[in-house]
N, C-alpha and C positions, 0 to 999 in steps of 0.2 A: 784816344777816344774810346769809349765800349760801349757799344748798344744793349742793353737787356729788355728781356719780356719776360715775363714771367708767368707762368701757369698757377692759377690759386683756387682751391673750391672751399666755399663757406659750411658743407655737410660735415658727417663724419668725422668731426673732430677738431675745427675749425684752422686758422690761415698756417701756412707755411712759413717755416723762418726763414729769413733772408740769406742771399748769397755768400758764402763764406769761402774762403781760402781752402785749398785741398790737396792730400798728398796723391799725385798721380802717377798711377803705376801702368807702364806702356807694355801692352799686351798682344800682339801680332797675332790677334784670334776673334773669330765670333764665338761667343758665349751661348750658351743653350741651357735652359731648364730641365727638369724632368718633365717629361712626358706626359700627355692627361688623356691621349685616346690616337687611335688610328683615324688618318685621314678621312674626312667625309662625314665622321662619328659625328653624331648630337650629343652635346654634355651640357652639363645643368652642373655648375661651380658653385659649391658651400664653401664660404667664408665664416668660422666660428673663432670663440676667443682663443680656441686650444688647439684648432687644425683648421686647414683647408684639403680640399677633395673635390674629385668630379665623380659624378654618375652618371651610366649611359640614357640617353632618353629615345625612346621608340615611337614609332606611330603606331597609332591603333584606330582603325573606323574614322577616319579625318581628326585624328586628335592626338595631341602628345601626350606620353605616359610618362612616369619614371616609379622604380620600385621603392613604396616607402619605407620599408626596412634599410636599404641601404642609403637612405640618407639618415634615419635615424643613427645606426648602428654605433658611427665613428661619435656620436656627439653623447653618447650615454649607453647605462644598460638596456637594452633593447631584445624581446623574445616575440615570437610569433608563431601560431598555430592556424590550421585549416581542421574547420568540421564541416564536410561538406559541401555548399556553397558561401559557407560564412568564413571569415577570415579574421581573428583578433590578432591584437599587436600590443605590448605592452613596453610604455616606455616609461623610466623611473617611476614605477609602482601608477603611473594613469592607462587605464585602457582603453583601446579606440575597438571598435567593430562595423566593419566592412561587408557588404552582402553582394555577391557575383552578379552582376548587372542589374544593379541596384544604382540610383543616383543619389542618397541619403546614407551620410554614415551616423553612428553613435561615437562622440568623442567626448572622454570623461565626464559622462551624464548628459551631455548635450547633442540636439541634432545639427549637422552640419550639411545641408546641401550642395551637392557636386555638379559641375556644370557638365559632365559626361558619366556614363555608368562606370563603378568600378570594375576592374578585371582581374581574374585569379587565373595563373598560369604557372602550371607545375609548382604551387604551393608560394609562389611568388605572387604578393599583394600590389597592384598597378594601381595607381591614380594620375588623375589629369594634372599634368605640368600647373594649368590654372588654376588648381582647386588648391594649391599651396598657398596662398596668401591668408585661403581661411582655416586650414588644415594646421598647420605648422605652427601660428602662436597657440591654440588651444591645447595641443599634444605636449610642446615645449614648455610650455607656461613663461614664453619669454617672446617680446617682440622680434619682429623680422622686417628687413629691407629686400623687396624681391621686386628687381627688374624682368620682367618675363619676357620681354622681346631680346635681351641678349642672353637669357638665362645663366642671370648672376644674383646670388641669393646671398644676403647678409645676415649673419644670427645674432640677435642680442646686442651685448657693447662691445663687438669685436673692432679692434683698433686698425682701421683702412690706412692705406699708404698715399699720402700725398705727393706731389712733386712740383721743381720749377723748373723753369730752362732759361737760361742765357747765352746767347752769343757774344764769345769775346772776339774781338776784331784783331786778332792776332796774324801773323804770316806762318800757317794758312789760316783761316775761321776754325774756331771749335764751338761746336754747341755742348755746354756742359749743363748736365742734368743731375739735379739734388733729389735723392727721395727719403722720407721721413724715416724708412725702415728697407732694410736690406733687401734686394731685387737679384733676379736670377732669372730674364727672360731669354727666350730663343730670338737669337740674332739672323737674320738671312737678309741678303742682299741681292738686290735687280736695278735694271739697267734706271739711272736714276733716283731709288731710294734703298733705303736702309729701314727693316721693317722688327719690330722688336714687339713680341707678343708673350705677354704675362698670362701664366697658365694658372698659377698657385696664389700668384702675390693680391691681396683686397684691394688695388689699384681703383681709385675712385676718379668721375670724370671730373675735370677743371672747368672754371667757369667761362671757356672757350675752346671748342673742339679745334678749334686753327688758328697757328701761333705763325706770324709772320714777321719775318728777319729783316727783308731789304738786302739781303746779302746775296752776290752771285753765285757763289760756290753752294751756300746752306740756306735757300731763300725761304723756306717753310717747315713746319711741322704738322702733322694731324692725332688727333686722340682718336679712339672708335671702341665700340666694344662690340661681340657678337659670338656667339656660341662658346657661352662662359669663359670668356677671354678679354683681356684688356688689349689694345695695339697702339701704339706709338709709331710713325712712319716718318721720317726725316727724309725729304725732298735733297736731291742736290744735283749738280750740273756733274759730279764727280763721283768716282768709285769712292766709298766711306769705308771705314774701320771704328768699331767700337772698343774702347779701353775702360777696365772698371778700378775703381780705386775706393778709398774710404769704407773699407769693410763690407762693399758690394752697395753702400749707399749712393754713390756718385757713379755715374755712366757719362764719358766723355765723346763724342763723337768727331772726327775728324777727315779732312780727305787720307786716303790709303797712299802709304809711300808708292813711287812705281817700281817695278820688279822685270827684269828681264830674264830672258828664256837662259835654261843653261842644259848641260847633260845630267846625267843620271845624278841624283842626291846622295849623300852620302852621311850628312849632318843635319842638325836642326837648330831653325833662328829660335833663340831661348829667349824669353820675356829679360829685359835690365829692367831696373826701378830707377825712377828721377824724381826727386821732391821739386813743385815749382809750384810758384802762384797760380791763381787762374789766368792771369795775362801774360803768362810765361808762355813762348812756343814750347812743345814737346821736343824732346832731343831723341835722335834716331836710336831705335834697339841695338842692342849690343849682338855679336852674329859671334856664338860659342859653340865648339862641337863638345857632345854630352861625354863627361868621363866614364871610363867603364870602371863605375865603384863595388860592384857587385855581379856576379856572372850566373844566374839562375835559369832553369828550362820557361816556370811560367811567374807570371805576376797576377797575383789577383787582390783585387781591389774594393776591400768593404766601404760602399759610400757613405757619406757625412762623416760623423763622429766627432765627440767633444762636445760642445755648445751648440752645434750643429746638428739635431735630432733626426733631422728628415721629416715625413711624412709621421704622424700621430696614426697609426694603423688601426689601435681600439686602446681604449682605456689602459695605463699602464704599458701598451705596446709600441715601441719605439721603432723606425727603420732604420735605424743604424743600428740596434742592437739586433735584429733578424738579420742583418748584411753582414755583422761579424760574427756572428754563430753559423752563418752558412760559410765562409771565408774558411774558416777553423777546419769545418767539416773538409773543406773542399781543398784544402791543403794536406790534410791529412789521406784523402783520397789518391790525391795525385801523386803525392810522396810514396802509396804504398805499393804503386805501379813504377817507382822509380825515375817518377820526373822532378827536379828540384823545383820548390816551388816559394816564393816569398809573399808572404801577408802584407800591404803597405802600412796597412794603420792596425797594428795589433801591439799593446790594448787599446781601449776608447782612445782615438786622439781623431784632432781636427786640423786635414790638410788641405788648402786651397788645391783648384783644378789645375791649377800650373804647376804645384808641388808634385801633386800624384803624376803630371805629366813627364816632368823632369824626373824624377825619381824612377817611373817605369822605364824610359827612354836608356836614364845611366845605369840601368840592370842589363839592358843589352837581351833581355829575355828574347825566347821565340814565340813568345802569345802574351799579351795581356787579357786578362779577365775582369771586369768590372761587375759589381753584383746591386743590386737592388731591390727592392719590395713595395709592393701595392697591394691596397684593400682592394681596389677597384678590378674587375675583370675575373678569368680562372685560367689556370695551370702558369706558363712562362710565356714571355717574350723575348726574341733574341734580336737584337738591335747590333748592326754594324753601323759604320759613320755614312756620312750624308753630308758631301763635301761643299763647301760655297764656291761659288764661280769665281775664275781669277785666279790669285796665289801662285803667281807662277814662279819657277827656282829661280835662286838667284847666286850665280856662280855654283860652286861646289854644296849649296848648303838650299833646306827645304822650307819656305814659306810657313811658320808656326801654324797656321790655321789649315793648312794643307797638308802635312808632313805624313799623313794616311795615304795619301794618293798612289803610291806605288805598291801597297801591302794591302789595298782593297781589296782585290779577286782572291787573294789567299782569305783575309777576313770572312767573305760572304761563303766561301768552300766549307770553312771551317765552323761558320752555323749552321750551316743545312746539314754537314755532321751531326751535329749535336742535337740537330733539330730530329733527325730521326732516330736517333739515342732515346731523346724524349719520349719517342713515340712510342717504341718497341715496350715501354714502362706505363704505357696508356695515360699520360700526363700531357694534356690541351696544349700546345704551343704554336706560338706565331713566329715567324722571320719578318723583320720589318727594317727600315734605315731613319736614320735620325741624324742631324747635325748637334750631333752629342759629345761635349767635353768632359773626359781628355781624349775619349776616339780620335779626334780629327787631328791631334799632337802627336800621335804615337808613331813610332819608326817599326813597328813591327805589324805584325798581325793582332789585331784587336777585336774584340765583341764585348757588350754587355747585357748582361742578364736579369731581367726582370722576371720576380718570382709574386705570383700572389697566388689567394688561397687556391685550394682544389676544387672546395664547393662554397657553399653561401656563408661559412663561419669563418671569418677573418683569423682568429686564434687558431684554425688550423695551421696557418705558416708557421707556428712554434711547434708541431708535431715532428718528434725526431724521423720516424720513419717516412715522411712524406721532403723532407729536408734531405735526408740521406739518397733516396731514389734521383731528385735532383742532382746532387752532387755526383753520385756515381755516373750518371749519363753524360755529364759535362765530361767529367775526367775520359769516359770512353772514347767519347767526341774528340777531344785532344789526343789521346791514344791512337788512333784510329788515324789521323791528321799527322802525326810526327813524321813522317818521310816527305811530307808535303811543305811543313813547316820547317824541316832541317833544324840545323843546332843553333844554340843562343849566339848571337853576334859576337 
């Protein structure tokens, strides 16, 4: 017998297809997506046919405000200029005019009333978030669907993501979630819950926000939206793990295998692949030490690649291309300091997160450097791993999702050193922690470097002098930490 319950949604594109057989890849990992902003920061998420992104929301005079240019620039050609207290913005050859301290705007020849005064801060035009429903359809010449309470904005005929959820009464029980398009949520665990947060995917609300399964291990799941994200929480009476399959369109949630504590780890539990029907119980993951296939000092990993373009940072500017350009510059800079370096994807290729982790571990380098690019924010954000709870060692091996635990203090020290080098070059920098893959899966010092523009123009990401300043600082930070990093393993 198999109990089924499905979340379906009538809006944004119709009904979800029925439950189907899947090829299940078992991964001892908690998978996360690219980040949207720092903890506690208010965000507005925008989903459009060609891109998804988020912008910062600020509080002013009792209202929430957002930079209008920041919303428009990823959607099409945008220019703005300031003339005293007047601010003008042009989007796709359509002009809009605003005046500081006034609650009326002129948009493509029509007056539009604002719920609060327009603000001008250092040339940045701020409009009330609650005015977007009136402003954007006129500016864009396109319809929008805006949920102000959750700060989620859908532009035009964007293809939204629907999902179904079915509980298979196998031993143990598994919750199989099928999505209409590829997803890559941040996944975290806490007692009695597994939480999936979707920051960039246009997930839409199901018919019912609560789904009840009547199972002791996985009794229910809940859907909610807040601060520009969608969230699915799976409730459980046991620790849970999530695995991905079907090219990121299926997430299977099942009880995590029990692990026992052990001495200091020397190898990693790598993912194994098994093909099964939805009613078949998952097999145990294989435990295989990584073979040494190439000894280098540094592994540089340009994120995304191939048909995974990453974020569309601007018209014709894709994240994968910026990352590969940075990776090639960083390799050249490191090797000029006599630091042998491997670029994981050169030329343009598509690697899964597990492939990146396995190849980096197999190289047995002294440090891993992941590269990302973003249109929001300024300067550079340096990330180290934020490990999930649990994940104890199993014999001489390390659980896949906590492989970084032994190296985390060293990773944090290297990140601080690189931050100091960036500050010397007057580049804004923040150091953060995130449950970011493949950082959690690596058995070496590991950091991720996310590069944002130096100013308001996202195209400055392509400036050779800006890219060179960043990679020089990163290379200098690695060189300064070389005694602590030691030799390749």
